[in-house]
N, C-alpha and C positions, 0 to 999 in steps of 0.2 A: 443497542447499536447494530442492529441487523446481524447478530451472531458473529461479530468481529472480536477477536481476542489477540492479545500480544503473542508474537511468535507464529502466528498463523500465516500460511503461504497463500498469496492471492495472485490472480492473473489480471493484468491491466487490459481493459476493453476500449479505452479512449486515450487520446492525447499522443504526444510524441513517443511515449513509451509503450504504445499499444502492442500487445502480444508478448510482453515480457512478464516474468514472474518476480514477485517481491515478497518480502517478509514484513509483517506489521511490527514496527518497533515502538510505536507510541499511539495513544488515543487522545485526540484533542477534545472533541465533543461528539454529539450524535451524528454529525455530518462529515467530519474530517478525521483522517488518520495520518500518521507518519509512516512512510514505507522506505525500505532500502533493499538493494539487491547485492551489495558487496562488490559490484563491478563498476557501474557508472555512478551509482548512489551509495556512498559509504554510510556506515552507521553513524559517523560523526556529522554528516550533513544529509539527513533524510529528506524526502520529498513529501510535502503536504498534498494530500489527494482526497477527493470526495469519495465517500463510500459507494456511490452509485456507479462509479467509473471502473470498478473491478468486479471480478467474479471469483468464485471459489472453485479450485480445480477438483 
């Protein structure tokens, strides 16, 4: 999964949330993860995002 792990901090490179930092809270498959930031995206309602749209700080 491109070295993605639960609890890892990632930086969004695309979409409405571009430039924000998130924590990986779930792994769906090899292309998608669930992310939350605790501010706009709470852990109770994480965002589904493609692996290719974020980078590792």
